[in-house]
C-alpha positions, 0 to 999 in steps of 0.5 A, spaced: 492 662 868 493 664 876 498 669 878 502 663 882 502 659 875 505 665 871 510 667 876 512 660 877 513 660 870 517 666 870 522 663 876 522 656 872 525 660 866 532 659 870 532 652 868 532 653 861 540 653 860 539 659 855 536 664 859 536 667 866 542 669 870 545 661 870 547 662 863 550 669 865 554 665 870 556 659 865 558 664 860 563 668 865 566 661 867 567 659 860 570 665 859 575 664 864 576 657 862 578 659 855 583 665 857 586 660 862 586 654 857 590 657 852 597 658 855 596 651 859 594 647 853 601 650 850 604 647 856 601 641 856 603 640 849 610 641 850 611 637 856 605 632 857 608 628 862 612 633 867 608 637 872 605 644 868 609 650 870 607 657 868 610 664 869 612 661 876 606 657 878 604 650 878 598 649 875 592 644 875 586 645 871 579 641 870 573 642 866 567 637 866 561 640 861 555 635 860 548 634 860 542 631 863 538 627 858 532 622 858 529 624 864 523 620 865 518 621 871 512 617 873 507 618 878 507 625 882 512 630 878 511 635 884 514 631 889 519 629 884 521 636 884 521 637 892 526 631 893 530 631 887 529 637 882 534 635 876 532 636 869 534 635 862 539 640 859 546 642 858 550 643 865 557 646 867 558 640 872 565 641 875 570 646 874 577 647 878 583 651 877 589 651 882 595 655 881 601 655 886 607 659 886 613 655 887 617 661 891 611 665 894 614 671 889 607 672 885 606 679 883 598 679 885 597 672 888 601 666 891 596 661 891 589 661 887 583 656 887 577 657 883 572 652 883 564 651 881 559 646 879 552 646 877 551 652 873 546 651 867 540 649 871 542 645 877 538 646 883 544 648 887 550 652 883 556 654 887 562 658 885 568 659 890 574 663 889 580 663 894 587 667 893 592 670 898 599 673 898 604 671 903 604 676 909 599 681 905 592 678 904 588 672 904 581 673 900 575 668 899 569 669 895 563 664 894 556 665 890 551 660 891 544 659 888 539 654 891 532 652 888 527 651 894 521 647 890 516 645 896 510 641 894 508 635 898 501 635 899 500 632 906 502 639 909 497 643 911 492 639 907 485 638 910 484 631 907 477 632 905 473 626 904 472 624 896 468 629 893 466 633 886 467 640 889 474 641 893 480 637 891 486 639 895 492 635 891 497 641 892 500 643 899 496 650 901 503 652 903 507 651 896 514 654 895 518 656 889 523 660 892 530 662 889 535 663 894 542 667 892 548 668 897 554 671 896 560 671 901 566 675 901 572 676 906 578 679 906 584 679 911 590 684 911 597 682 914 594 675 916 601 674 919 603 680 922 602 682 930 596 687 927 591 684 922 585 687 919 579 683 917 573 686 912 567 682 910 560 682 906 555 677 905 548 678 902 542 673 902 536 674 898 530 669 898 525 670 893 519 667 889 512 665 889 509 662 895 502 659 897 499 660 904 493 658 908 489 663 912 483 661 917 478 666 919 471 663 918 474 658 913 481 656 911 482 659 904 488 659 899 492 665 898 498 667 894 504 670 897 509 674 893 515 673 897 522 677 897 527 677 903 534 680 903 539 680 909 546 684 908 551 683 913 557 687 914 563 685 918 570 689 920 575 687 925 582 688 928 586 683 931 593 685 935 598 680 938 599 684 945 605 679 946 607 672 945 601 667 946 596 673 947 591 676 942 586 681 943 581 682 937 575 687 936 569 686 931 564 690 929 558 687 925 552 690 922 546 686 919 540 689 915 534 685 914 529 687 909 523 683 907 517 685 903 511 681 901 504 681 899 498 676 900 492 676 897 486 671 895 486 669 888 482 662 888 475 664 886 473 657 884 465 657 886 460 662 885 453 665 888 446 664 885 447 671 882 453 669 879 458 672 883 465 669 884 467 667 891 472 663 895 469 657 899 475 655 902 479 649 902 476 644 907 470 640 905 467 636 911 459 635 911 459 631 917 462 637 921 458 642 916 464 645 913 464 650 909 456 650 912 450 645 911 448 644 904 454 647 902 454 646 894 449 645 888 451 643 882 453 648 876 459 650 872 462 652 877 458 650 883 454 654 886 455 656 894 450 656 899 450 664 901 449 662 908 456 659 908 463 662 910 466 665 904 471 670 901 470 675 895 477 678 897 482 678 902 489 682 902 495 683 906 501 687 906 507 688 911 514 690 910 519 689 915 526 692 916 531 691 921 538 693 923 542 690 928 549 692 930 553 688 934 560 689 937 564 683 940 571 683 944 575 677 944 581 675 948 586 669 947 592 667 951 597 661 952 602 661 957 606 655 959 601 651 962 595 656 962 590 657 957 585 663 957 580 665 952 574 670 953 569 673 949 563 678 950 558 682 945 553 687 945 547 688 940 541 692 940 537 692 934 530 695 931 525 691 927 520 695 924 513 693 921 512 699 917 505 699 916 501 692 916 494 692 912 489 687 912 483 687 908 477 682 908 470 682 904 466 676 905 462 673 910 464 670 917 458 666 920 461 666 927 461 673 928 457 675 922 462 680 919 461 682 912 468 686 911 473 689 916 480 692 915 486 691 920 492 696 920 497 699 924 505 699 925 509 695 930 516 695 932 520 691 937 527 692 939 532 687 941 538 688 946 542 682 948 549 682 951 553 675 953 560 673 955 564 667 955 570 665 959 574 659 959 580 658 963 584 651 963 590 649 967 595 643 965 597 641 972 602 636 968 602 632 961 596 627 964 592 632 968 588 638 966 582 642 969 578 647 965 572 652 968 567 655 963 562 661 965 557 663 960 552 669 961 546 671 956 542 677 958 537 679 953 530 683 952 525 684 947 520 690 948 515 691 943 509 695 941 503 694 936 499 700 934 493 697 931 486 700 928 480 696 926 474 697 923 468 692 922 462 691 918 456 687 919 450 684 915 443 687 917 441 680 920 444 676 925 444 670 920 447 674 915 448 671 908 453 673 902 448 676 898 447 681 903 451 688 903 454 690 910 450 695 914 454 702 913 453 705 920 455 712 921 455 714 929 454 721 927 448 720 923 445 713 925 439 714 920 434 708 922 438 705 927 435 708 933 432 706 940 428 703 942 428 697 937 434 699 933 431 697 927 436 697 921 443 697 925 448 692 924 447 685 926 452 682 931 453 675 935 455 674 941 462 673 938 462 679 934 468 684 935 468 691 936 465 695 930 471 700 931 478 699 935 484 703 936 489 699 941 496 698 943 499 692 945 505 692 949 509 686 950 516 684 953 520 678 953 527 678 957 532 672 960 538 672 964 542 666 964 548 663 967 552 657 966 558 654 969 562 648 967 568 645 971 571 639 967 577 635 969 581 631 964 586 625 966 590 621 961 593 616 965 596 611 960 598 613 953 592 609 950 587 611 955 584 617 958 577 620 962 574 626 963 568 628 968 565 635 970 559 638 973 555 644 970 550 648 974 545 653 970 540 659 973 535 661 968 530 667 969 525 668 964 520 674 964 514 675 960 509 681 961 504 684 956 499 690 957 493 692 952 490 699 952 485 703 947 478 704 946 473 699 943 466 702 940 461 697 940 455 699 935 448 698 937 445 691 935 447 687 941 452 692 943 453 689 950 455 682 946 458 677 950 459 682 956 465 685 953 462 692 954 457 695 959 457 702 958 452 703 953 449 710 951 442 711 953 441 715 947 445 712 941 445 705 944 453 705 943 457 702 948 464 704 949 470 700 953 476 704 954 482 701 957 487 706 960 494 706 959 499 702 964 501 707 970 506 702 973 509 695 972 504 692 976 498 693 971 502 688 966 500 681 966 506 678 968 509 671 968 516 669 971 520 662 970 526 661 975 529 654 972 535 651 976 539 646 972 544 641 974 548 637 969 553 631 970 558 630 965 563 624 963 567 621 958 573 617 955 577 616 950 581 609 948 586 606 943 587 599 945 590 597 939 594 601 933 588 604 928 583 602 933 580 608 937 573 609 941 570 616 944 564 616 949 561 622 952 555 621 957 551 627 960 545 627 965 541 634 966 535 635 971 531 642 971 527 643 977 522 646 972 520 647 965 519 653 960 514 649 956 510 643 956 514 639 951 521 642 954 524 636 958 526 637 966 530 630 965 535 630 959 540 624 958 545 624 952 549 618 950 554 618 945 559 613 943 564 613 937 569 607 934 573 607 928 578 601 926 583 602 920 588 597 918 593 599 914 591 603 908 586 598 905 581 596 911 576 601 915 571 600 920 567 605 924 560 606 928 557 610 932 551 610 938 547 617 939 542 617 944 538 623 947 532 622 952 528 626 955 522 627 960 517 632 963 513 630 969 512 637 971 505 638 972 501 643 968 496 647 971 493 650 965 493 643 961 485 643 961 484 636 962 477 634 965 476 630 972 477 623 971 482 624 965 489 624 967 494 628 963 499 623 960 507 623 962 511 627 957 516 623 954 521 623 948 527 620 945 531 620 939 536 614 938 541 613 932 546 607 930 550 607 925 556 602 922 560 604 916 565 599 912 570 600 907 575 596 904 580 597 898 584 591 897 587 593 891 588 600 887 583 598 882 578 595 887 574 599 893 568 597 896 564 601 901 558 599 905 554 603 910 548 602 915 544 607 920 538 606 924 534 612 927 528 612 932 524 618 934 519 618 939 514 623 942 508 623 947 504 629 950 497 631 952 493 636 948 487 639 948 484 641 941 478 642 937 475 636 934 470 639 930 462 641 931 461 634 932 465 631 938 465 623 938 460 620 943 463 619 950 468 624 949 469 629 955 471 636 953 477 640 956 473 646 955 468 645 949 468 644 944 476 642 945 477 635 947 483 631 951 487 627 947 494 624 946 499 626 941 504 620 939 509 621 934 513 615 932 518 614 927 523 609 925 528 610 920 533 605 917 538 607 911 543 603 907 548 604 902 553 601 897 558 603 893 563 599 888 569 602 885 572 598 879 578 600 875 580 594 871 584 598 866 588 604 867 583 608 862 577 605 865 573 607 871 566 604 873 562 605 879 556 602 882 552 605 888 545 603 891 542 607 897 535 605 900 531 608 906 525 605 909 521 609 914 516 606 919 512 610 923 505 614 925 503 621 927 496 620 930 492 624 935 488 619 939 482 622 943 481 620 950 474 617 952 472 618 959 466 613 959 470 607 956 477 609 956 478 606 949 482 611 945 479 614 939 483 616 933 480 623 931 482 624 923 482 617 920 483 620 913 490 622 914 495 618 910 502 615 913 505 620 908 512 621 910 512 617 916 512 611 912 515 610 906 521 607 902 526 610 898 531 607 893 536 610 889 541 605 885 546 609 880 552 607 875 557 611 872 563 609 867 569 614 865 573 612 859 580 616 858 579 617 850 586 620 850 591 623 855 587 629 859 580 627 856 575 623 859 568 621 857 563 620 862 556 617 862 552 616 868 545 613 870 540 614 876 534 611 878 529 615 884 524 611 887 519 614 892 513 609 895 509 610 901 507 604 904 499 606 905 494 610 909 492 610 916 485 611 915 479 607 913 475 613 909 477 615 902 481 621 901 481 625 895 488 627 895 493 625 889 498 619 891 505 622 892 509 616 890 514 617 884 519 613 880 524 617 875 530 615 871 535 620 869 542 620 865 548 624 865 553 624 859 559 629 860 566 630 857 572 632 862 579 635 860 584 635 866 591 637 866 
């Protein structure tokens, strides 16, 4: 059993309702319920029909305890856990307690509210507490636990053709994370002229994960992941005079991330029986993992001239502490409103000691082993302000001006040490030990022939490298928005505005250090020229920077202009419309896919006729384009880079009718259209399609076009034929049609060529169905029995390719029943 499977088994123990932290929370909540239930039960017996009062409090309480039963999954269970993840077993489905003081004279609290759901094995558990004492304090607390199971085998999958050697049926980026979050906030003297705030939050995310790594081949790695964020908050708010408040807040965030990564996927062997990892891709046409890679065996035997791994590990704990100070001013005086906020933060993020070790063979560089280590540090310094002033000229007309400023700088440094070892011949094999070269005792590696030296290709890195990488990213942005609003009629109003923004982004980097190239092609690739005539060693020394002019620098100066407009209208009682439109033009783009022209249009409407009829709808259109030429795109002569376009459009309607108290019907529909097209240059493999002109060999020019159309519908029916019986029927459906192909451009014929025709449609083309039904019967007063049924169906529409793919289908369908007993008073 692999380490991932073992740790996954332990982490999934939380699903067993009789083990793990979930059971502890369940017992604690049930204990609270039993303690509170005793007096309330007596009160309920003494006066069943009257409002329950106890000790000066109005009390309302309910608990629903039950179980999921009859889970039946057909198809891919991993995708079921990714999308649904509901399993059999007892559950605390819901708990509610509300206590309210009738006269605000409670000893410890005037109001108390406790709620929770999902404990005992649900993928989401939540418990909330709120209590307050009039004029003295307000306290809130929340605990939440989420299970994040992710195994959708299309993610990071190499889509190998059907073969007997390497089948990738689980995503190489699988996750089994558990996230626990706590949030606590206390306000003292909330209604006084001087009030105080305290808060604390913790977010812990941990569990086993898989990832892939590319060096020679792409290998599957196990990762033990744990990240914890602690946030502390303290603040004070002072009412200086009527309508004006000044507040100060201090925040402190501490992030601690620990992870270790290693290769445990040694499913092949060499001819001498040594276990080896051949990686995930298998594509004989492109010689992956190499030509004539395998011969049959148990396990199969890997060609020793292939890329392969005997071992790989990586560690890199990080720590980050970020204090932030924030000052806020709020003032309202007659027809004038003013708010201002400013903050400053400066935090350090330290990679304590990155360490990477490799043992195997990278054919391109002839490396047989290497180590790469060293600490890194970054510092983020940021400051920002936000001012808004509003003048109410009269009851119908008002003008506001908002100014926002942001400035930050992120300087960083990485101090790295690298040592590489190489095979004894240029075309090395996994069966050969690396040559251990000692520059103080070169042995047989001597001029003129340098026989017995480590063998290097023109792509081989330095044998020993000690480097420092300095990098800085900073930005200074200013935006000012003027908005005028006019309500000429009681049922109609308009608004119009203008925004101008100036964005300055700067990036600089410099790398210095000493690189040592041992003999055996010491001047490889022209990376080094200063060769010692006696030892044959070449040393390349890059001095540290002496001024800012030494840095490689990039600067972007971007000006944005936006026009804003909108309206609201209530032409009939119960009928309301809201609309907004914004157009933005920028003279430059920060990235190739950032739009230089952007349009946003939103329209929302609702109609409520008395209490029994509701109709609503919305239109949301986002559209962008970027015609700013990219001189670094790399497209060859004769092929024009495509225009970059993108849009996201959504339309929705919802309808609800309640003609009688015992009958209610709700219908919903939505449509989404997402589109993006841009040019790209990427590596298409060792054998490019015939007629393809390369950007820069072996890269090929292509059009990356993404299209997704999503239609969703929902139906809900509520029936209460008699006072003690409630029935509900529901249905949800989602249909997705789209594609995500990379189309290579042919310079000779102009015809497109789909680069990888083995990619399944997957999440870009599927149907999702979820019918449900439930029945609740009040067997005696305050006690209700419930039963529910859910059906889940995920079905992909097909494959975009013609070649067979050795990937397990992702389709599944499942049924799940729920039975419960609820007590409420």
